[in-house]
C-alpha positions as a Markdown table, in Angstrom:
| # | Residue | x | y | z |
|---|---|---|---|---|
| 1 | Met | 7.0 | 22.7 | -9.6 |
| 2 | Arg | 6.3 | 26.1 | -11.1 |
| 3 | Lys | 3.0 | 26.7 | -9.5 |
| 4 | Ser | 4.6 | 26.6 | -6.3 |
| 5 | Arg | 5.1 | 30.0 | -4.8 |
| 6 | Ser | 8.6 | 29.7 | -3.7 |
| 7 | Pro | 11.2 | 27.7 | -4.9 |
| 8 | Leu | 12.7 | 24.5 | -3.3 |
| 9 | Asn | 14.8 | 24.6 | -0.5 |
| 10 | Asp | 17.8 | 22.5 | -0.1 |
| 11 | Ser | 16.1 | 20.1 | 2.0 |
| 12 | Glu | 13.0 | 19.8 | -0.3 |
| 13 | Arg | 15.4 | 19.6 | -3.5 |
| 14 | Thr | 17.3 | 16.9 | -1.6 |
| 15 | Leu | 14.3 | 14.7 | -0.4 |
| 16 | Phe | 12.6 | 15.3 | -3.9 |
| 17 | Ala | 15.3 | 13.7 | -5.6 |
| 18 | Leu | 15.6 | 10.5 | -3.5 |
| 19 | Asp | 12.5 | 10.2 | -2.9 |
| 20 | Thr | 11.3 | 10.0 | -6.4 |
| 21 | Val | 14.0 | 7.4 | -7.2 |
| 22 | Arg | 12.8 | 5.2 | -4.0 |
| 23 | Gln | 9.1 | 5.5 | -5.5 |
| 24 | Gly | 10.4 | 4.4 | -8.6 |
| 25 | Ala | 11.9 | 1.5 | -6.8 |
| 26 | Asp | 9.1 | 0.5 | -4.9 |
| 27 | Gly | 6.8 | 0.4 | -8.3 |
| 28 | Phe | 8.7 | -3.3 | -8.1 |
| 29 | Val | 6.7 | -4.1 | -4.9 |
| 30 | Asp | 3.8 | -2.6 | -6.0 |
| 31 | Thr | 3.6 | -5.5 | -8.8 |
| 32 | Leu | 5.1 | -7.8 | -6.6 |
| 33 | Arg | 2.8 | -7.9 | -3.7 |
| 34 | Asn | -0.2 | -7.1 | -5.9 |
| 35 | Ser | -0.1 | -10.0 | -8.1 |
| 36 | Val | 3.0 | -11.8 | -8.4 |
| 37 | Phe | 3.6 | -13.2 | -5.5 |
| 38 | Leu | 0.6 | -14.9 | -4.7 |
| 39 | Leu | 0.3 | -15.9 | -8.2 |
| 40 | Val | 3.6 | -17.8 | -8.1 |
| 41 | Ala | 2.6 | -19.0 | -5.0 |
| 42 | Ile | -0.7 | -20.4 | -6.6 |
| 43 | Gln | 0.6 | -22.0 | -10.2 |
| 44 | Phe | 4.3 | -22.6 | -9.4 |
| 45 | Phe | 4.1 | -24.0 | -5.6 |
| 46 | Gln | 0.6 | -25.2 | -5.6 |
| 47 | Ser | 0.8 | -23.9 | -2.1 |
| 48 | Pro | -1.9 | -24.3 | 0.5 |
| 49 | Asp | -4.2 | -21.4 | 1.4 |
| 50 | Arg | -2.3 | -21.3 | 4.8 |
| 51 | Trp | 1.2 | -19.8 | 2.8 |
| 52 | Asn | -1.2 | -17.8 | 0.5 |
| 53 | Thr | -2.7 | -16.2 | 3.7 |
| 54 | Ala | 0.7 | -15.5 | 5.1 |
| 55 | Ile | 2.4 | -13.3 | 2.0 |
| 56 | Ser | -1.5 | -12.1 | 1.6 |
| 57 | Thr | -1.1 | -10.5 | 5.3 |
| 58 | Ala | 2.6 | -9.5 | 5.6 |
| 59 | Pro | 2.3 | -6.3 | 4.5 |
| 60 | Ala | -0.6 | -5.7 | 7.0 |
| 61 | Ala | 1.4 | -7.3 | 9.4 |
| 62 | Gly | 4.0 | -4.4 | 9.2 |
| 63 | Met | 1.7 | -1.8 | 10.0 |
| 64 | Leu | 0.5 | -3.9 | 12.7 |
| 65 | Ala | 3.7 | -3.9 | 14.0 |
| 66 | Gly | 4.9 | -0.4 | 13.5 |
| 67 | Leu | 2.7 | 0.8 | 16.9 |
| 68 | Phe | 5.3 | -1.5 | 18.8 |
| 69 | Ile | 8.6 | -1.0 | 16.5 |
| 70 | Thr | 8.4 | 2.6 | 15.3 |
| 71 | Pro | 8.4 | 4.3 | 18.7 |
| 72 | Phe | 11.5 | 2.0 | 19.4 |
| 73 | Leu | 13.5 | 2.7 | 16.3 |
| 74 | Glu | 12.6 | 6.6 | 16.3 |
| 75 | Ser | 13.8 | 7.2 | 19.8 |
| 76 | Arg | 17.6 | 5.0 | 18.9 |
| 77 | Phe | 18.9 | 5.6 | 15.9 |
| 78 | Arg | 18.1 | 8.7 | 13.0 |
| 79 | Pro | 15.6 | 8.2 | 10.1 |
| 80 | Arg | 18.0 | 7.8 | 7.4 |
| 81 | Ser | 19.6 | 4.9 | 8.8 |
| 82 | Ile | 16.5 | 3.2 | 9.6 |
| 83 | Leu | 15.2 | 3.4 | 6.3 |
| 84 | Thr | 18.6 | 2.2 | 4.7 |
| 85 | Val | 18.2 | -1.0 | 6.7 |
| 86 | Met | 15.1 | -1.5 | 6.3 |
| 87 | Thr | 15.2 | -1.4 | 2.5 |
| 88 | Leu | 18.3 | -4.0 | 2.3 |
| 89 | Leu | 16.3 | -6.5 | 4.6 |
| 90 | Met | 13.9 | -6.0 | 1.7 |
| 91 | Ala | 16.7 | -7.0 | -0.7 |
| 92 | Ala | 17.4 | -10.1 | 1.5 |
| 93 | Gly | 14.0 | -11.5 | 1.6 |
| 94 | Leu | 14.0 | -11.4 | -1.6 |
| 95 | Gly | 17.6 | -13.0 | -2.5 |
| 96 | Ala | 16.7 | -15.6 | 0.2 |
| 97 | Pro | 14.2 | -18.3 | -1.7 |
| 98 | Leu | 16.9 | -17.9 | -4.4 |
| 99 | Leu | 19.4 | -19.8 | -2.2 |
| 100 | Ile | 16.9 | -21.9 | -0.4 |
| 101 | Pro | 14.4 | -23.3 | -2.6 |
| 102 | Gly | 11.0 | -24.3 | -1.7 |
| 103 | Val | 7.6 | -23.1 | -0.5 |
| 104 | Phe | 8.9 | -22.4 | 2.9 |
| 105 | Pro | 11.6 | -20.5 | 2.1 |
| 106 | Tyr | 9.4 | -18.4 | -0.7 |
| 107 | Thr | 6.9 | -17.5 | 1.7 |
| 108 | Val | 8.9 | -16.5 | 4.7 |
| 109 | Gly | 11.1 | -14.3 | 2.1 |
| 110 | Val | 8.4 | -12.6 | 0.1 |
| 111 | Ser | 6.4 | -12.0 | 3.6 |
| 112 | Leu | 10.0 | -10.5 | 4.8 |
| 113 | Cys | 10.1 | -8.2 | 1.7 |
| 114 | Leu | 6.4 | -6.9 | 2.3 |
| 115 | Phe | 6.7 | -6.6 | 5.9 |
| 116 | Val | 9.3 | -4.3 | 6.2 |
| 117 | Phe | 8.0 | -2.1 | 3.3 |
| 118 | Ser | 5.3 | -1.6 | 5.1 |
| 119 | Leu | 6.8 | -1.3 | 8.4 |
| 120 | Arg | 9.1 | 1.9 | 6.7 |
| 121 | Ile | 5.6 | 4.0 | 6.4 |
| 122 | Pro | 5.4 | 6.2 | 9.3 |
| 123 | Phe | 9.4 | 7.4 | 8.9 |
| 124 | Leu | 8.6 | 8.0 | 4.8 |
| 125 | Thr | 6.3 | 10.6 | 6.2 |
| 126 | Gly | 8.2 | 12.1 | 9.3 |
| 127 | Tyr | 10.2 | 12.6 | 6.2 |
| 128 | Tyr | 7.4 | 14.8 | 4.1 |
| 129 | Thr | 6.5 | 16.5 | 7.4 |
| 130 | Glu | 10.2 | 17.8 | 8.2 |
| 131 | Cys | 11.0 | 18.7 | 4.8 |
| 132 | Tyr | 8.1 | 19.5 | 2.6 |
| 133 | Arg | 5.9 | 22.8 | 2.9 |
| 134 | Pro | 2.4 | 21.6 | 3.5 |
| 135 | Asp | 1.3 | 23.8 | 0.8 |
| 136 | Arg | 2.9 | 21.6 | -1.7 |
| 137 | Arg | 3.7 | 18.1 | -0.2 |
| 138 | Ala | 1.2 | 15.8 | -2.7 |
| 139 | Arg | 2.3 | 17.9 | -5.4 |
| 140 | Leu | 6.2 | 17.1 | -4.7 |
| 141 | Met | 5.0 | 13.6 | -4.2 |
| 142 | Ser | 3.6 | 13.3 | -7.5 |
| 143 | Thr | 6.2 | 12.9 | -9.6 |
| 144 | Gly | 7.8 | 10.4 | -7.6 |
| 145 | Thr | 4.2 | 8.7 | -7.6 |
| 146 | Leu | 4.3 | 9.0 | -11.3 |
| 147 | Ile | 7.5 | 6.9 | -11.9 |
| 148 | Met | 6.4 | 4.4 | -9.2 |
| 149 | Ile | 3.1 | 4.2 | -11.4 |
| 150 | Leu | 5.2 | 3.5 | -14.7 |
| 151 | Val | 7.7 | 1.4 | -13.4 |
| 152 | Ala | 4.4 | -0.8 | -12.1 |
| 153 | Thr | 3.0 | -0.5 | -15.2 |
| 154 | Gly | 5.9 | -1.9 | -17.2 |
| 155 | Thr | 7.0 | -4.1 | -14.7 |
| 156 | Ser | 3.7 | -5.8 | -14.8 |
| 157 | Trp | 3.6 | -6.1 | -18.6 |
| 158 | Leu | 7.1 | -7.7 | -18.4 |
| 159 | Phe | 6.5 | -9.9 | -15.4 |
| 160 | Gly | 3.8 | -11.3 | -17.0 |
| 161 | His | 5.5 | -11.9 | -20.2 |
| 162 | Leu | 8.2 | -13.5 | -18.5 |
| 163 | Leu | 5.7 | -15.9 | -16.0 |
| 164 | Asp | 3.5 | -16.6 | -19.2 |
| 165 | Arg | 6.6 | -18.5 | -20.9 |
| 166 | Asn | 7.3 | -20.1 | -18.0 |
| 167 | Ile | 6.2 | -19.9 | -13.8 |
| 168 | Gly | 9.8 | -20.9 | -12.9 |
| 169 | Asn | 11.2 | -17.2 | -14.3 |
| 170 | Tyr | 10.1 | -16.1 | -11.2 |
| 171 | Arg | 13.3 | -16.6 | -9.9 |
| 172 | Thr | 14.9 | -14.0 | -12.3 |
| 173 | Ile | 12.0 | -11.2 | -11.0 |
| 174 | Leu | 13.4 | -12.2 | -7.4 |
| 175 | Leu | 16.8 | -11.6 | -8.7 |
| 176 | Leu | 16.3 | -8.5 | -10.5 |
| 177 | Ser | 14.2 | -7.0 | -7.4 |
| 178 | Ala | 16.7 | -7.9 | -5.1 |
| 179 | Leu | 19.6 | -6.1 | -6.7 |
| 180 | Leu | 17.2 | -2.9 | -7.2 |
| 181 | Phe | 16.0 | -2.7 | -3.7 |
| 182 | Ala | 20.0 | -3.2 | -2.5 |
| 183 | Gly | 21.1 | -0.1 | -4.9 |
| 184 | Asn | 17.8 | 2.0 | -3.5 |
| 185 | Ala | 19.4 | 1.3 | 0.2 |
| 186 | Leu | 23.2 | 2.9 | -0.7 |
| 187 | Ser | 20.6 | 5.8 | -2.8 |
| 188 | Leu | 18.5 | 6.3 | 1.3 |
| 189 | Gly | 21.6 | 7.1 | 2.9 |
| 190 | Lys | 22.4 | 10.3 | 1.2 |
| 191 | Leu | 18.7 | 11.6 | 3.2 |
| 192 | Pro | 19.0 | 14.3 | 5.6 |
| 193 | Pro | 19.8 | 12.3 | 8.5 |
| 194 | Gly | 16.6 | 13.7 | 10.0 |
| 195 | Val | 16.2 | 13.6 | 14.1 |
| 196 | Ala | 16.1 | 10.9 | 16.3 |
| 197 | Ala | 13.1 | 11.5 | 18.8 |
| 198 | Pro | 13.2 | 11.7 | 22.1 |
| 199 | Pro | 11.9 | 9.4 | 24.2 |
| 200 | Thr | 8.4 | 10.3 | 25.6 |
| 201 | Gly | 8.6 | 8.0 | 28.7 |
| 202 | Arg | 4.6 | 6.8 | 27.9 |
| 203 | Pro | 4.1 | 3.4 | 27.0 |
| 204 | Phe | 3.6 | 3.1 | 23.2 |
| 205 | Trp | -0.1 | 2.2 | 23.2 |
| 206 | Thr | -0.9 | 5.4 | 24.5 |
| 207 | Asn | -1.1 | 6.3 | 21.2 |
| 208 | Leu | -3.9 | 4.6 | 20.7 |
| 209 | Ser | -5.7 | 7.1 | 22.9 |
| 210 | Leu | -5.5 | 9.9 | 19.8 |
| 211 | Ile | -8.6 | 7.9 | 18.8 |
| 212 | Trp | -11.0 | 9.3 | 20.8 |
| 213 | Lys | -8.8 | 12.4 | 22.0 |
| 214 | Asp | -9.0 | 13.9 | 18.5 |
| 215 | Pro | -12.3 | 13.1 | 17.2 |
| 216 | Arg | -11.6 | 13.9 | 13.3 |
| 217 | Phe | -9.1 | 11.5 | 14.1 |
| 218 | Gly | -11.3 | 8.9 | 15.4 |
| 219 | Ile | -14.1 | 9.4 | 13.4 |
| 220 | Ala | -12.1 | 9.0 | 10.0 |
| 221 | Ser | -10.3 | 5.9 | 11.0 |
| 222 | Phe | -13.5 | 4.3 | 12.1 |
| 223 | Ser | -14.7 | 4.6 | 8.2 |
| 224 | Trp | -11.2 | 4.1 | 7.2 |
| 225 | Met | -11.3 | 0.6 | 8.9 |
| 226 | Ile | -14.5 | -0.5 | 6.9 |
| 227 | Leu | -13.1 | 0.5 | 4.0 |
| 228 | Gly | -10.1 | -0.6 | 4.4 |
| 229 | Phe | -11.2 | -4.5 | 5.4 |
| 230 | Ala | -13.7 | -4.0 | 2.6 |
| 231 | Asn | -10.8 | -3.9 | 0.0 |
| 232 | Leu | -8.2 | -5.7 | 1.9 |
| 233 | Trp | -10.2 | -8.9 | 2.6 |
| 234 | Ser | -11.1 | -8.9 | -1.0 |
| 235 | Met | -7.7 | -8.1 | -2.7 |
| 236 | Pro | -6.4 | -11.9 | -2.4 |
| 237 | Ile | -9.3 | -13.1 | -3.4 |
| 238 | Arg | -9.4 | -11.2 | -6.5 |
| 239 | Thr | -6.0 | -13.2 | -7.5 |
| 240 | Val | -7.8 | -16.2 | -6.9 |
| 241 | Phe | -10.9 | -16.0 | -8.6 |
| 242 | Leu | -8.8 | -15.1 | -11.7 |
| 243 | Ser | -5.9 | -17.7 | -11.6 |
| 244 | Asp | -7.3 | -20.9 | -10.1 |
| 245 | Pro | -8.6 | -22.8 | -11.8 |
| 246 | Asp | -10.6 | -24.8 | -9.3 |
| 247 | Arg | -12.3 | -21.8 | -7.7 |
| 248 | Gly | -12.4 | -19.1 | -10.4 |
| 249 | Leu | -11.7 | -18.5 | -13.7 |
| 250 | Gly | -8.0 | -20.3 | -14.2 |
| 251 | Leu | -6.5 | -17.5 | -16.5 |
| 252 | Asp | -2.7 | -17.4 | -17.7 |
| 253 | Pro | -0.3 | -15.4 | -16.1 |
| 254 | Leu | -0.1 | -12.5 | -18.3 |
| 255 | Thr | -4.0 | -12.2 | -18.6 |
| 256 | Val | -3.9 | -11.9 | -14.7 |
| 257 | Leu | -0.9 | -9.0 | -14.7 |
| 258 | Leu | -3.0 | -7.2 | -17.4 |
| 259 | Ile | -5.9 | -6.9 | -15.1 |
| 260 | Leu | -4.3 | -6.4 | -11.9 |
| 261 | Gly | -1.3 | -5.0 | -13.0 |
| 262 | Ile | -1.3 | -3.1 | -16.2 |
| 263 | Ile | -4.8 | -1.9 | -16.3 |
| 264 | Pro | -4.2 | -0.6 | -12.9 |
| 265 | Gly | -0.9 | 1.1 | -13.8 |
| 266 | Val | -2.6 | 2.9 | -16.9 |
| 267 | Val | -5.6 | 4.4 | -14.5 |
| 268 | Arg | -2.8 | 5.4 | -11.7 |
| 269 | Leu | -1.4 | 7.4 | -14.6 |
| 270 | Leu | -3.8 | 8.9 | -15.8 |
| 271 | Ser | -5.7 | 10.4 | -12.8 |
| 272 | Asn | -2.0 | 10.4 | -10.7 |
| 273 | Tyr | -2.1 | 14.6 | -10.9 |
| 274 | Phe | -5.7 | 15.0 | -10.6 |
| 275 | Trp | -5.7 | 13.2 | -7.1 |
| 276 | Ala | -2.8 | 15.3 | -5.9 |
| 277 | His | -3.9 | 18.7 | -7.6 |
| 278 | Phe | -7.3 | 18.0 | -5.2 |
| 279 | Tyr | -5.7 | 16.9 | -2.4 |
| 280 | Asp | -3.8 | 20.0 | -1.6 |
| 281 | Lys | -6.8 | 22.1 | -2.7 |
| 282 | Ala | -10.3 | 20.0 | -1.7 |
| 283 | Pro | -11.5 | 18.9 | 2.2 |
| 284 | Phe | -10.2 | 15.6 | 3.2 |
| 285 | Val | -13.4 | 14.3 | 3.6 |
| 286 | Tyr | -14.8 | 15.0 | 0.2 |
| 287 | Leu | -11.9 | 13.1 | -1.6 |
| 288 | Arg | -12.3 | 10.2 | 1.1 |
| 289 | Met | -15.9 | 9.9 | 0.3 |
| 290 | Val | -15.3 | 9.9 | -3.6 |
| 291 | Met | -12.6 | 7.2 | -3.1 |
| 292 | Asn | -14.9 | 4.9 | -0.7 |
| 293 | Phe | -17.8 | 5.1 | -3.5 |
| 294 | Leu | -15.7 | 4.1 | -6.2 |
| 295 | Ile | -13.8 | 1.4 | -4.4 |
| 296 | Gly | -17.0 | -0.1 | -3.5 |
| 297 | Leu | -18.9 | -0.2 | -6.9 |
| 298 | Gly | -15.6 | -1.3 | -8.1 |
| 299 | Ile | -15.6 | -4.1 | -6.2 |
| 300 | Phe | -19.4 | -5.1 | -6.8 |
| 301 | Ile | -18.7 | -5.1 | -10.6 |
| 302 | Phe | -15.4 | -7.2 | -10.6 |
| 303 | Phe | -16.8 | -9.7 | -8.8 |
| 304 | Ile | -20.5 | -9.5 | -10.4 |
| 305 | Ser | -19.9 | -11.7 | -13.3 |
| 306 | Arg | -17.1 | -13.5 | -15.0 |
| 307 | Asn | -17.0 | -11.6 | -18.1 |
| 308 | Leu | -13.6 | -10.3 | -18.5 |
| 309 | Trp | -14.5 | -6.9 | -19.9 |
| 310 | Leu | -17.0 | -6.4 | -16.4 |
| 311 | Ile | -13.9 | -7.3 | -14.7 |
| 312 | Gly | -11.6 | -5.3 | -16.7 |
| 313 | Leu | -14.0 | -2.3 | -15.0 |
| 314 | Gly | -14.2 | -3.2 | -11.7 |
| 315 | Ser | -10.6 | -2.7 | -11.8 |
| 316 | Val | -10.8 | 0.6 | -13.7 |
| 317 | Leu | -13.0 | 1.8 | -10.8 |
| 318 | Ile | -11.4 | 0.5 | -8.1 |
| 319 | Asn | -7.6 | 1.7 | -8.6 |
| 320 | Leu | -9.2 | 5.2 | -10.1 |
| 321 | Ser | -9.5 | 5.5 | -6.3 |
| 322 | Leu | -6.6 | 3.7 | -5.1 |
| 323 | Ala | -4.6 | 6.5 | -7.8 |
| 324 | Gly | -5.6 | 8.7 | -4.4 |
| 325 | Ala | -4.0 | 6.2 | -1.9 |
| 326 | Pro | 0.0 | 7.8 | -2.2 |
| 327 | Tyr | -1.6 | 11.1 | -0.8 |
| 328 | Ile | -4.7 | 10.6 | 1.1 |
| 329 | Trp | -3.2 | 7.6 | 2.7 |
| 330 | Asn | 0.1 | 8.8 | 3.4 |
| 331 | Leu | -0.5 | 12.4 | 4.0 |
| 332 | Trp | -3.7 | 12.4 | 5.7 |
| 333 | Val | -2.7 | 13.0 | 9.5 |
| 334 | Thr | -0.2 | 15.7 | 8.1 |
| 335 | Arg | -3.2 | 18.1 | 8.6 |
| 336 | Leu | -4.3 | 16.9 | 11.6 |
| 337 | Ala | -1.5 | 16.4 | 13.8 |
| 338 | Pro | 1.4 | 18.5 | 14.5 |
| 339 | Pro | 4.7 | 18.3 | 13.2 |
| 340 | Glu | 6.4 | 16.9 | 16.3 |
| 341 | Glu | 3.3 | 14.3 | 16.3 |
| 342 | Val | 3.3 | 13.0 | 12.9 |
| 343 | Arg | 4.8 | 9.6 | 13.2 |
| 344 | Arg | 3.1 | 9.1 | 15.9 |
| 345 | Tyr | -0.7 | 9.6 | 14.3 |
| 346 | Met | 0.9 | 7.4 | 11.3 |
| 347 | Ser | 1.9 | 4.6 | 13.4 |
| 348 | Val | -1.8 | 4.7 | 15.2 |
| 349 | His | -3.0 | 4.7 | 11.6 |
| 350 | Ser | -0.9 | 2.0 | 9.9 |
| 351 | Phe | -1.6 | -0.4 | 12.9 |
| 352 | Leu | -5.3 | 0.0 | 12.4 |
| 353 | Cys | -4.4 | -0.9 | 8.9 |
| 354 | Gly | -2.4 | -3.8 | 9.9 |
| 355 | Ile | -5.7 | -5.0 | 12.1 |
| 356 | Arg | -7.4 | -5.2 | 9.6 |
| 357 | Gly | -4.9 | -6.1 | 6.7 |
| 358 | Val | -4.0 | -9.5 | 8.8 |
| 359 | Ala | -7.8 | -10.0 | 9.6 |
| 360 | Gly | -8.8 | -10.0 | 6.0 |
| 361 | Pro | -7.1 | -12.2 | 4.5 |
| 362 | Pro | -7.3 | -15.1 | 6.5 |
| 363 | Leu | -11.3 | -14.9 | 6.9 |
| 364 | Ala | -11.7 | -14.5 | 3.0 |
| 365 | Phe | -9.5 | -17.6 | 2.5 |
| 366 | Leu | -11.8 | -19.2 | 5.5 |
| 367 | Phe | -15.1 | -17.7 | 4.0 |
| 368 | Ile | -14.5 | -18.9 | 0.2 |
| 369 | Gly | -13.9 | -22.5 | 1.5 |
| 370 | Asn | -17.6 | -22.5 | 2.3 |
| 371 | His | -19.5 | -19.9 | 0.2 |
| 372 | Asp | -19.4 | -18.5 | -3.2 |
| 373 | Ile | -16.3 | -16.5 | -3.9 |
| 374 | Gln | -18.7 | -13.8 | -5.6 |
| 375 | Thr | -20.3 | -13.4 | -1.8 |
| 376 | Val | -17.1 | -11.7 | -1.1 |
| 377 | Gly | -17.6 | -8.6 | -3.3 |
| 378 | Met | -21.0 | -8.4 | -2.2 |
| 379 | Ile | -20.2 | -7.7 | 1.4 |
| 380 | Ser | -16.8 | -5.7 | 0.5 |
| 381 | Thr | -19.2 | -3.3 | -1.1 |
| 382 | Val | -22.3 | -2.9 | 1.6 |
| 383 | Met | -19.2 | -2.1 | 4.1 |
| 384 | Ala | -17.8 | 0.3 | 1.2 |
| 385 | Met | -20.7 | 2.5 | 1.2 |
| 386 | Ile | -21.3 | 2.3 | 5.3 |
| 387 | Ser | -17.8 | 3.2 | 5.6 |
| 388 | Val | -18.9 | 7.1 | 3.2 |
| 389 | Ile | -21.8 | 7.2 | 5.6 |
| 390 | Ala | -19.4 | 7.0 | 8.8 |
| 391 | Leu | -18.0 | 10.2 | 7.5 |
| 392 | Phe | -21.0 | 12.4 | 7.3 |
| 393 | Pro | -19.8 | 13.7 | 11.0 |
| 394 | Leu | -16.8 | 15.4 | 8.9 |
| 395 | Ile | -19.0 | 17.3 | 6.8 |
| 396 | Ser | -19.6 | 20.0 | 9.9 |
| 397 | Arg | -17.5 | 23.1 | 9.6 |
| 398 | Lys | -16.3 | 22.2 | 13.1 |
| 399 | Leu | -14.6 | 18.8 | 12.3 |
| 400 | Arg | -14.0 | 19.2 | 8.7 |
| 401 | Phe | -10.1 | 19.2 | 7.6 |
């Protein structure tokens, strides 16, 4: 913050403090969604792929629903109230399986948590636009992101030990997480109230017209669609590959959490400020090209063999790229959209992410029913390289941003 040309104003200071705490709490979700939820479903409940698919697609379903729900909520309630209630719903989703045991309540509860977690995104981006000065948004986010990474890395190690000792310890993990989000909801009640957006009178689907009305948004969204599918359809398969003894390596929970949680956390921790600095300085297109290439290369190496060192290297490369996601994914529309249109742009971006996230995991589980798991990695790599090529038009000065 010392590099900022002027001190933080009151709204920046308030949002910085509360959002830093919020991101720290979200570090729990990072570990839960990336490995714990699916690991418990596979190794404790021996759940069929239809339930594993529901858990895997829940975050994307929240993004998909954002196109419809965001305009409805933002015209009727203040952002502070929306975020508070949504975070309480996340806590309720994690608490429900503790009261009603079984694979179905577990699947519904954790899916609700992940669904609402993604549904919050446009409202958070709206706060960054309203409260943070454009030339230091990423740097202001970076402190909270650093804490989120530390929490995610620490909980990966802790949860891995708990589940390795007894897979039934998932109940303790859900209880701790539910209490944390309930407390976090109370802190979000201290955010600036924000402004409820006036009704536009336009049907929600007209937001999709931004894809062709704004060429830069359309090109970037097309590239992201390809890359996002490559990443999202392979994400649950990475957990299956590592944890399922029949279709993969059948590794113990601690080793799975090491590869999917601890290694990613360390990599993101080391590269966090690098991405924050360059987001504020570099054109979006070059950052996006580097990220897409690294993800493709990482997925290829992850699936190419059963050697744990190569799998670990693949995890490093994937997460070296994903370390930039908190800035490039959450903030990029603020470079394109007028301030009053940011939530609209973000709802479309989230909606497109939701489409690929809802479609990807079911297709992946269907695919590995008839094909080798490694083939998922090969297809993902090709798609990632295509997504890099798709960004070439944005290199021109006319379209660059």
